[in-house]
mmCIF file as Biopython writes it, N, C-alpha, C and O atoms, coordinates in Angstrom:
data_model
#
loop_
_atom_site.group_PDB
_atom_site.id
_atom_site.type_symbol
_atom_site.label_atom_id
_atom_site.label_alt_id
_atom_site.label_comp_id
_atom_site.label_asym_id
_atom_site.label_entity_id
_atom_site.label_seq_id
_atom_site.pdbx_PDB_ins_code
_atom_site.Cartn_x
_atom_site.Cartn_y
_atom_site.Cartn_z
_atom_site.occupancy
_atom_site.B_iso_or_equiv
_atom_site.auth_seq_id
_atom_site.auth_asym_id
_atom_site.pdbx_PDB_model_num
ATOM 1   N N  . MET A ? 1  ? 281.141 -41.625 34.205 1.0 0.0 1  A 1 
ATOM 2   C CA . MET A ? 1  ? 280.381 -40.403 34.312 1.0 0.0 1  A 1 
ATOM 3   C C  . MET A ? 1  ? 279.028 -40.611 33.655 1.0 0.0 1  A 1 
ATOM 4   O O  . MET A ? 1  ? 278.943 -41.220 32.589 1.0 0.0 1  A 1 
ATOM 5   N N  . ALA A ? 2  ? 277.987 -40.119 34.271 1.0 0.0 2  A 1 
ATOM 6   C CA . ALA A ? 2  ? 276.627 -40.302 33.767 1.0 0.0 2  A 1 
ATOM 7   C C  . ALA A ? 2  ? 276.074 -38.991 33.223 1.0 0.0 2  A 1 
ATOM 8   O O  . ALA A ? 2  ? 276.463 -37.904 33.649 1.0 0.0 2  A 1 
ATOM 9   N N  . ASN A ? 3  ? 275.172 -39.122 32.288 1.0 0.0 3  A 1 
ATOM 10  C CA . ASN A ? 3  ? 274.451 -37.973 31.739 1.0 0.0 3  A 1 
ATOM 11  C C  . ASN A ? 3  ? 272.983 -38.137 32.088 1.0 0.0 3  A 1 
ATOM 12  O O  . ASN A ? 3  ? 272.413 -39.211 31.896 1.0 0.0 3  A 1 
ATOM 13  N N  . LEU A ? 4  ? 272.376 -37.091 32.592 1.0 0.0 4  A 1 
ATOM 14  C CA . LEU A ? 4  ? 270.965 -37.100 32.921 1.0 0.0 4  A 1 
ATOM 15  C C  . LEU A ? 4  ? 270.203 -36.415 31.801 1.0 0.0 4  A 1 
ATOM 16  O O  . LEU A ? 4  ? 270.519 -35.286 31.427 1.0 0.0 4  A 1 
ATOM 17  N N  . ILE A ? 5  ? 269.195 -37.103 31.263 1.0 0.0 5  A 1 
ATOM 18  C CA . ILE A ? 5  ? 268.397 -36.563 30.173 1.0 0.0 5  A 1 
ATOM 19  C C  . ILE A ? 5  ? 266.929 -36.711 30.534 1.0 0.0 5  A 1 
ATOM 20  O O  . ILE A ? 5  ? 266.496 -37.796 30.922 1.0 0.0 5  A 1 
ATOM 21  N N  . ALA A ? 6  ? 266.163 -35.644 30.413 1.0 0.0 6  A 1 
ATOM 22  C CA . ALA A ? 6  ? 264.724 -35.683 30.634 1.0 0.0 6  A 1 
ATOM 23  C C  . ALA A ? 6  ? 264.032 -35.613 29.282 1.0 0.0 6  A 1 
ATOM 24  O O  . ALA A ? 6  ? 264.348 -34.753 28.459 1.0 0.0 6  A 1 
ATOM 25  N N  . VAL A ? 7  ? 263.086 -36.522 29.054 1.0 0.0 7  A 1 
ATOM 26  C CA . VAL A ? 7  ? 262.324 -36.533 27.810 1.0 0.0 7  A 1 
ATOM 27  C C  . VAL A ? 7  ? 260.908 -36.088 28.153 1.0 0.0 7  A 1 
ATOM 28  O O  . VAL A ? 7  ? 260.162 -36.802 28.823 1.0 0.0 7  A 1 
ATOM 29  N N  . VAL A ? 8  ? 260.551 -34.898 27.682 1.0 0.0 8  A 1 
ATOM 30  C CA . VAL A ? 8  ? 259.262 -34.286 28.014 1.0 0.0 8  A 1 
ATOM 31  C C  . VAL A ? 8  ? 258.603 -33.808 26.728 1.0 0.0 8  A 1 
ATOM 32  O O  . VAL A ? 8  ? 259.273 -33.274 25.843 1.0 0.0 8  A 1 
ATOM 33  N N  . GLY A ? 9  ? 257.294 -33.999 26.625 1.0 0.0 9  A 1 
ATOM 34  C CA . GLY A ? 9  ? 256.591 -33.505 25.451 1.0 0.0 9  A 1 
ATOM 35  C C  . GLY A ? 9  ? 255.132 -33.906 25.478 1.0 0.0 9  A 1 
ATOM 36  O O  . GLY A ? 9  ? 254.691 -34.647 26.357 1.0 0.0 9  A 1 
ATOM 37  N N  . GLN A ? 10 ? 254.396 -33.410 24.511 1.0 0.0 10 A 1 
ATOM 38  C CA . GLN A ? 10 ? 252.973 -33.706 24.408 1.0 0.0 10 A 1 
ATOM 39  C C  . GLN A ? 10 ? 252.751 -35.151 23.981 1.0 0.0 10 A 1 
ATOM 40  O O  . GLN A ? 10 ? 253.645 -35.796 23.432 1.0 0.0 10 A 1 
ATOM 41  N N  . SER A ? 11 ? 251.566 -35.638 24.238 1.0 0.0 11 A 1 
ATOM 42  C CA . SER A ? 11 ? 251.184 -36.976 23.828 1.0 0.0 11 A 1 
ATOM 43  C C  . SER A ? 11 ? 251.304 -37.100 22.308 1.0 0.0 11 A 1 
ATOM 44  O O  . SER A ? 11 ? 250.842 -36.238 21.560 1.0 0.0 11 A 1 
ATOM 45  N N  . GLY A ? 12 ? 251.935 -38.192 21.869 1.0 0.0 12 A 1 
ATOM 46  C CA . GLY A ? 12 ? 252.084 -38.437 20.439 1.0 0.0 12 A 1 
ATOM 47  C C  . GLY A ? 12 ? 253.248 -37.740 19.779 1.0 0.0 12 A 1 
ATOM 48  O O  . GLY A ? 12 ? 253.350 -37.738 18.553 1.0 0.0 12 A 1 
ATOM 49  N N  . SER A ? 13 ? 254.137 -37.141 20.571 1.0 0.0 13 A 1 
ATOM 50  C CA . SER A ? 13 ? 255.252 -36.392 19.979 1.0 0.0 13 A 1 
ATOM 51  C C  . SER A ? 13 ? 256.505 -37.237 19.744 1.0 0.0 13 A 1 
ATOM 52  O O  . SER A ? 13 ? 257.504 -36.710 19.254 1.0 0.0 13 A 1 
ATOM 53  N N  . GLY A ? 14 ? 256.482 -38.537 20.080 1.0 0.0 14 A 1 
ATOM 54  C CA . GLY A ? 14 ? 257.613 -39.417 19.786 1.0 0.0 14 A 1 
ATOM 55  C C  . GLY A ? 14 ? 258.555 -39.670 20.937 1.0 0.0 14 A 1 
ATOM 56  O O  . GLY A ? 14 ? 259.682 -40.114 20.717 1.0 0.0 14 A 1 
ATOM 57  N N  . LYS A ? 15 ? 258.129 -39.402 22.166 1.0 0.0 15 A 1 
ATOM 58  C CA . LYS A ? 15 ? 259.012 -39.611 23.326 1.0 0.0 15 A 1 
ATOM 59  C C  . LYS A ? 15 ? 259.402 -41.085 23.460 1.0 0.0 15 A 1 
ATOM 60  O O  . LYS A ? 15 ? 260.579 -41.402 23.628 1.0 0.0 15 A 1 
ATOM 61  N N  . SER A ? 16 ? 258.431 -41.971 23.387 1.0 0.0 16 A 1 
ATOM 62  C CA . SER A ? 16 ? 258.711 -43.402 23.535 1.0 0.0 16 A 1 
ATOM 63  C C  . SER A ? 16 ? 259.565 -43.922 22.391 1.0 0.0 16 A 1 
ATOM 64  O O  . SER A ? 16 ? 260.446 -44.755 22.607 1.0 0.0 16 A 1 
ATOM 65  N N  . SER A ? 17 ? 259.322 -43.448 21.193 1.0 0.0 17 A 1 
ATOM 66  C CA . SER A ? 17 ? 260.134 -43.850 20.042 1.0 0.0 17 A 1 
ATOM 67  C C  . SER A ? 17 ? 261.579 -43.414 20.232 1.0 0.0 17 A 1 
ATOM 68  O O  . SER A ? 17 ? 262.499 -44.158 19.890 1.0 0.0 17 A 1 
ATOM 69  N N  . ALA A ? 18 ? 261.788 -42.231 20.767 1.0 0.0 18 A 1 
ATOM 70  C CA . ALA A ? 18 ? 263.143 -41.738 21.011 1.0 0.0 18 A 1 
ATOM 71  C C  . ALA A ? 18 ? 263.839 -42.568 22.085 1.0 0.0 18 A 1 
ATOM 72  O O  . ALA A ? 18 ? 265.014 -42.905 21.940 1.0 0.0 18 A 1 
ATOM 73  N N  . ILE A ? 19 ? 263.128 -42.900 23.159 1.0 0.0 19 A 1 
ATOM 74  C CA . ILE A ? 19 ? 263.711 -43.705 24.240 1.0 0.0 19 A 1 
ATOM 75  C C  . ILE A ? 19 ? 264.049 -45.100 23.742 1.0 0.0 19 A 1 
ATOM 76  O O  . ILE A ? 19 ? 265.050 -45.680 24.162 1.0 0.0 19 A 1 
ATOM 77  N N  . ARG A ? 20 ? 263.228 -45.645 22.852 1.0 0.0 20 A 1 
ATOM 78  C CA . ARG A ? 20 ? 263.431 -46.992 22.324 1.0 0.0 20 A 1 
ATOM 79  C C  . ARG A ? 20 ? 264.745 -47.106 21.550 1.0 0.0 20 A 1 
ATOM 80  O O  . ARG A ? 20 ? 265.274 -48.210 21.418 1.0 0.0 20 A 1 
ATOM 81  N N  . THR A ? 21 ? 265.284 -46.005 21.039 1.0 0.0 21 A 1 
ATOM 82  C CA . THR A ? 21 ? 266.524 -46.041 20.262 1.0 0.0 21 A 1 
ATOM 83  C C  . THR A ? 21 ? 267.778 -46.049 21.134 1.0 0.0 21 A 1 
ATOM 84  O O  . THR A ? 21 ? 268.879 -46.245 20.619 1.0 0.0 21 A 1 
ATOM 85  N N  . LEU A ? 22 ? 267.633 -45.838 22.448 1.0 0.0 22 A 1 
ATOM 86  C CA . LEU A ? 22 ? 268.788 -45.829 23.350 1.0 0.0 22 A 1 
ATOM 87  C C  . LEU A ? 22 ? 269.278 -47.255 23.602 1.0 0.0 22 A 1 
ATOM 88  O O  . LEU A ? 22 ? 268.489 -48.198 23.556 1.0 0.0 22 A 1 
ATOM 89  N N  . LYS A ? 23 ? 270.540 -47.413 23.862 1.0 0.0 23 A 1 
ATOM 90  C CA . LYS A ? 23 ? 271.124 -48.729 24.134 1.0 0.0 23 A 1 
ATOM 91  C C  . LYS A ? 23 ? 270.673 -49.211 25.509 1.0 0.0 23 A 1 
ATOM 92  O O  . LYS A ? 23 ? 270.951 -48.550 26.510 1.0 0.0 23 A 1 
ATOM 93  N N  . PRO A ? 24 ? 269.978 -50.356 25.579 1.0 0.0 24 A 1 
ATOM 94  C CA . PRO A ? 24 ? 269.460 -50.842 26.866 1.0 0.0 24 A 1 
ATOM 95  C C  . PRO A ? 24 ? 270.546 -51.105 27.909 1.0 0.0 24 A 1 
ATOM 96  O O  . PRO A ? 24 ? 270.308 -50.924 29.103 1.0 0.0 24 A 1 
ATOM 97  N N  . GLU A ? 25 ? 271.728 -51.528 27.476 1.0 0.0 25 A 1 
ATOM 98  C CA . GLU A ? 25 ? 272.791 -51.828 28.433 1.0 0.0 25 A 1 
ATOM 99  C C  . GLU A ? 25 ? 273.422 -50.557 29.007 1.0 0.0 25 A 1 
ATOM 100 O O  . GLU A ? 25 ? 274.179 -50.628 29.974 1.0 0.0 25 A 1 
ATOM 101 N N  . GLU A ? 26 ? 273.119 -49.409 28.424 1.0 0.0 26 A 1 
ATOM 102 C CA . GLU A ? 26 ? 273.661 -48.132 28.899 1.0 0.0 26 A 1 
ATOM 103 C C  . GLU A ? 26 ? 272.583 -47.191 29.430 1.0 0.0 26 A 1 
ATOM 104 O O  . GLU A ? 26 ? 272.870 -46.038 29.754 1.0 0.0 26 A 1 
ATOM 105 N N  . THR A ? 27 ? 271.341 -47.677 29.521 1.0 0.0 27 A 1 
ATOM 106 C CA . THR A ? 27 ? 270.218 -46.797 29.841 1.0 0.0 27 A 1 
ATOM 107 C C  . THR A ? 27 ? 269.483 -47.272 31.090 1.0 0.0 27 A 1 
ATOM 108 O O  . THR A ? 27 ? 269.235 -48.466 31.260 1.0 0.0 27 A 1 
ATOM 109 N N  . PHE A ? 28 ? 269.141 -46.340 31.950 1.0 0.0 28 A 1 
ATOM 110 C CA . PHE A ? 28 ? 268.335 -46.604 33.135 1.0 0.0 28 A 1 
ATOM 111 C C  . PHE A ? 28 ? 267.162 -45.643 33.096 1.0 0.0 28 A 1 
ATOM 112 O O  . PHE A ? 28 ? 267.359 -44.428 33.092 1.0 0.0 28 A 1 
ATOM 113 N N  . ILE A ? 29 ? 265.934 -46.172 33.066 1.0 0.0 29 A 1 
ATOM 114 C CA . ILE A ? 29 ? 264.746 -45.336 32.933 1.0 0.0 29 A 1 
ATOM 115 C C  . ILE A ? 29 ? 264.038 -45.244 34.278 1.0 0.0 29 A 1 
ATOM 116 O O  . ILE A ? 29 ? 263.761 -46.262 34.912 1.0 0.0 29 A 1 
ATOM 117 N N  . ILE A ? 30 ? 263.750 -44.034 34.704 1.0 0.0 30 A 1 
ATOM 118 C CA . ILE A ? 30 ? 262.961 -43.787 35.911 1.0 0.0 30 A 1 
ATOM 119 C C  . ILE A ? 30 ? 261.621 -43.238 35.446 1.0 0.0 30 A 1 
ATOM 120 O O  . ILE A ? 30 ? 261.552 -42.138 34.898 1.0 0.0 30 A 1 
ATOM 121 N N  . ASN A ? 31 ? 260.568 -43.996 35.662 1.0 0.0 31 A 1 
ATOM 122 C CA . ASN A ? 31 ? 259.231 -43.633 35.203 1.0 0.0 31 A 1 
ATOM 123 C C  . ASN A ? 31 ? 258.497 -42.924 36.335 1.0 0.0 31 A 1 
ATOM 124 O O  . ASN A ? 31 ? 257.946 -43.583 37.216 1.0 0.0 31 A 1 
ATOM 125 N N  . VAL A ? 32 ? 258.479 -41.598 36.328 1.0 0.0 32 A 1 
ATOM 126 C CA . VAL A ? 32 ? 257.844 -40.828 37.395 1.0 0.0 32 A 1 
ATOM 127 C C  . VAL A ? 32 ? 256.347 -40.662 37.178 1.0 0.0 32 A 1 
ATOM 128 O O  . VAL A ? 32 ? 255.644 -40.232 38.093 1.0 0.0 32 A 1 
ATOM 129 N N  . ALA A ? 33 ? 255.842 -40.989 36.002 1.0 0.0 33 A 1 
ATOM 130 C CA . ALA A ? 33 ? 254.428 -40.832 35.693 1.0 0.0 33 A 1 
ATOM 131 C C  . ALA A ? 33 ? 253.604 -42.002 36.228 1.0 0.0 33 A 1 
ATOM 132 O O  . ALA A ? 33 ? 252.375 -41.937 36.220 1.0 0.0 33 A 1 
ATOM 133 N N  . SER A ? 34 ? 254.252 -43.059 36.687 1.0 0.0 34 A 1 
ATOM 134 C CA . SER A ? 34 ? 253.593 -44.271 37.201 1.0 0.0 34 A 1 
ATOM 135 C C  . SER A ? 34 ? 252.635 -44.875 36.181 1.0 0.0 34 A 1 
ATOM 136 O O  . SER A ? 34 ? 251.623 -45.473 36.545 1.0 0.0 34 A 1 
ATOM 137 N N  . LYS A ? 35 ? 252.965 -44.714 34.895 1.0 0.0 35 A 1 
ATOM 138 C CA . LYS A ? 35 ? 252.192 -45.330 33.815 1.0 0.0 35 A 1 
ATOM 139 C C  . LYS A ? 35 ? 253.080 -46.372 33.161 1.0 0.0 35 A 1 
ATOM 140 O O  . LYS A ? 35 ? 254.297 -46.197 33.125 1.0 0.0 35 A 1 
ATOM 141 N N  . PRO A ? 36 ? 252.506 -47.459 32.639 1.0 0.0 36 A 1 
ATOM 142 C CA . PRO A ? 36 ? 253.337 -48.455 31.971 1.0 0.0 36 A 1 
ATOM 143 C C  . PRO A ? 36 ? 253.960 -47.884 30.693 1.0 0.0 36 A 1 
ATOM 144 O O  . PRO A ? 36 ? 253.334 -47.118 29.960 1.0 0.0 36 A 1 
ATOM 145 N N  . LEU A ? 37 ? 255.197 -48.279 30.456 1.0 0.0 37 A 1 
ATOM 146 C CA . LEU A ? 37 ? 255.879 -47.849 29.226 1.0 0.0 37 A 1 
ATOM 147 C C  . LEU A ? 37 ? 255.375 -48.700 28.068 1.0 0.0 37 A 1 
ATOM 148 O O  . LEU A ? 37 ? 255.023 -49.862 28.274 1.0 0.0 37 A 1 
ATOM 149 N N  . PRO A ? 38 ? 255.332 -48.153 26.856 1.0 0.0 38 A 1 
ATOM 150 C CA . PRO A ? 38 ? 254.774 -48.881 25.710 1.0 0.0 38 A 1 
ATOM 151 C C  . PRO A ? 38 ? 255.732 -49.874 25.060 1.0 0.0 38 A 1 
ATOM 152 O O  . PRO A ? 38 ? 255.514 -50.285 23.921 1.0 0.0 38 A 1 
ATOM 153 N N  . PHE A ? 39 ? 256.788 -50.263 25.771 1.0 0.0 39 A 1 
ATOM 154 C CA . PHE A ? 39 ? 257.734 -51.234 25.254 1.0 0.0 39 A 1 
ATOM 155 C C  . PHE A ? 39 ? 258.320 -52.017 26.403 1.0 0.0 39 A 1 
ATOM 156 O O  . PHE A ? 39 ? 258.314 -51.550 27.542 1.0 0.0 39 A 1 
ATOM 157 N N  . LYS A ? 40 ? 258.831 -53.212 26.119 1.0 0.0 40 A 1 
ATOM 158 C CA . LYS A ? 40 ? 259.433 -54.044 27.155 1.0 0.0 40 A 1 
ATOM 159 C C  . LYS A ? 40 ? 260.853 -53.597 27.433 1.0 0.0 40 A 1 
ATOM 160 O O  . LYS A ? 40 ? 261.530 -53.057 26.558 1.0 0.0 40 A 1 
ATOM 161 N N  . GLY A ? 41 ? 261.299 -53.828 28.663 1.0 0.0 41 A 1 
ATOM 162 C CA . GLY A ? 41 ? 262.677 -53.502 29.013 1.0 0.0 41 A 1 
ATOM 163 C C  . GLY A ? 41 ? 262.715 -52.242 29.788 1.0 0.0 41 A 1 
ATOM 164 O O  . GLY A ? 41 ? 263.791 -51.791 30.182 1.0 0.0 41 A 1 
#
């Protein structure tokens, strides 16, 4: 079973830091903003 989570917020509010703490083997990121993510993976 999967859980869908949307991370939304103002610039500089810690969205990327929060995503970085997720387990990569259990996480699938869909980047709808078409901007590069600030971390690898």
